[in-house]
C-alpha positions in Angstrom: 51.9 18.3 -5.0 53.7 15.2 -6.2 51.1 12.6 -5.5 48.8 10.5 -7.5 47.4 12.1 -10.7 44.0 11.0 -11.8 41.9 12.2 -14.7 38.2 11.4 -14.2 34.7 12.5 -15.0 33.3 15.5 -13.1 31.4 14.7 -9.9 28.9 17.0 -8.1 31.4 17.7 -5.3 33.9 19.1 -7.9 32.0 22.2 -8.8 33.2 24.5 -6.1 36.8 23.8 -7.1 36.0 24.1 -10.8 34.4 27.5 -10.3 37.4 28.7 -8.3 39.8 27.5 -11.1 37.7 29.0 -13.8 37.5 32.4 -12.0 41.3 32.4 -11.4 41.9 31.7 -15.1 39.3 33.9 -16.8 38.1 36.7 -14.5 41.0 39.0 -15.3 40.1 38.5 -19.0 36.5 39.3 -18.4 35.5 35.8 -19.5 34.3 34.2 -16.3 31.0 32.4 -16.7 29.7 31.3 -13.3 28.7 28.0 -12.0 25.2 27.7 -13.6 26.6 28.2 -17.1 29.6 25.9 -16.5 27.4 23.1 -15.2 25.0 23.4 -18.2 28.0 22.7 -20.5 28.9 19.6 -18.5 25.3 18.4 -18.4 25.2 18.3 -22.3 28.1 15.9 -22.5 29.2 14.5 -19.1 31.4 11.8 -20.7 33.7 14.5 -22.2 34.0 16.7 -19.1 37.0 15.9 -16.9 38.7 16.7 -13.7 42.4 16.6 -13.0 42.8 15.4 -9.5 46.0 15.1 -7.4 45.9 13.5 -4.0 42.1 13.8 -3.9 42.0 17.5 -4.8 40.7 18.9 -8.1 43.5 21.0 -9.6 42.3 21.3 -13.2 39.4 20.5 -15.4 38.3 20.3 -19.0 34.8 21.0 -20.4 34.1 19.7 -23.9 30.7 19.3 -25.6 29.5 18.5 -29.2 29.0 21.7 -31.1 28.7 22.5 -34.8 32.0 23.1 -36.5 32.7 26.8 -36.8 30.5 27.7 -33.9 31.0 28.0 -30.2 29.0 28.5 -27.0 28.0 32.0 -25.9 29.8 32.8 -22.6 26.7 34.4 -21.2 24.1 31.6 -22.0 23.5 28.3 -20.4 23.4 25.3 -22.7 20.1 23.5 -23.3 20.7 21.8 -26.6 22.8 18.8 -27.3 24.0 19.2 -30.9 24.4 16.1 -33.1 27.9 17.0 -34.3 31.1 15.2 -35.2 32.9 18.2 -33.7 33.8 18.2 -30.0 34.3 21.8 -28.8 36.9 22.2 -26.0 35.2 25.0 -24.1 37.6 25.2 -21.1 40.9 23.6 -20.2 42.3 25.0 -16.9 45.1 23.8 -14.7 45.9 25.6 -11.4 48.7 28.1 -11.8 51.3 26.3 -9.6 50.9 23.2 -11.8 51.2 24.9 -15.2 54.2 23.9 -17.4 54.3 20.4 -16.0 52.4 18.6 -18.8 49.1 18.5 -17.0 47.1 20.3 -19.7 48.6 17.9 -22.3 47.4 15.0 -20.2 43.9 16.3 -20.1 44.0 17.0 -23.8 45.3 13.6 -24.7 42.6 12.0 -22.5 39.8 13.9 -24.1 41.2 13.3 -27.6 41.2 9.5 -26.9 37.6 9.8 -25.6 36.6 11.8 -28.6 38.1 9.2 -31.0 36.3 6.4 -29.1 33.0 8.3 -29.3 33.3 8.9 -33.1 34.2 12.6 -33.1 36.2 13.7 -36.1 37.3 17.2 -35.1 38.2 19.2 -32.0 37.6 22.9 -31.8 38.1 25.7 -29.3 38.3 29.5 -28.9 41.9 30.5 -27.9 41.9 33.3 -25.4 44.5 35.1 -23.4 47.4 34.6 -25.8 47.0 30.8 -25.8 47.0 30.5 -29.6 50.7 29.4 -29.6 49.9 26.7 -27.0 47.1 25.3 -29.1 49.1 25.6 -32.4 51.9 23.5 -30.9 49.2 20.8 -30.3 48.1 20.7 -33.9 45.3 23.2 -33.8 45.0 25.7 -36.7 43.2 29.0 -36.9 39.9 28.9 -38.9 39.6 32.3 -40.5 36.1 33.6 -40.8 34.8 31.9 -37.7 33.1 34.6 -35.7 34.2 34.8 -32.1 31.4 36.8 -30.5 29.2 35.7 -27.7 31.2 37.3 -24.9 34.7 37.0 -26.4 36.8 40.0 -27.3 38.5 40.7 -30.7 41.7 38.9 -29.7 39.9 35.5 -29.4 40.7 33.0 -32.2 38.6 30.0 -33.3 40.9 27.0 -33.9 40.3 23.3 -34.8 42.2 20.1 -35.3 41.3 16.6 -36.5 40.9 14.0 -33.8 44.2 12.2 -33.7 44.0 8.6 -35.0 46.2 7.3 -32.3 45.4 9.5 -29.3 46.6 7.9 -26.0 43.8 6.5 -24.0 43.7 4.7 -20.6 42.1 1.3 -20.5 39.1 2.9 -18.7 37.2 5.6 -20.5 36.6 7.3 -17.1 39.9 7.2 -15.2 43.5 7.6 -16.1 46.4 7.8 -13.7 
């Protein structure tokens, strides 16, 4: 795939691809959540949940939602509460295996950071799984000791956070970026 890259908001037709991508990334780790739970996260904050599309095909996604700093969603529970928080929790960032290492995750991260800045968020957080701590550390995230990583995560999961960059790149449209 060397075609047009687009980052946009999630549409209803994207969920089949998102569930496939999520399962491919997390099932082996025992962290796969299922469509209902994933959709509930996007319903809380649709403006911060994105699809990476190449040539009309969803090849990656990012789910982010406001969540109190130091806390994270339970993998086994659907979301029903929109928290009033200055912290935007990056719940999932997945790029299809053949496209990894090509800067696509970085593009998704930069896009959501720009959106977070525009919406007034002050901090980004996440739970690093599957030995991804190094990836996130290289992008300015630091481990927050004492943050409990229960709720379906194993003992190797690490809670991390970073301030929202002051100058995060952002497209002219808050919804599409090519």
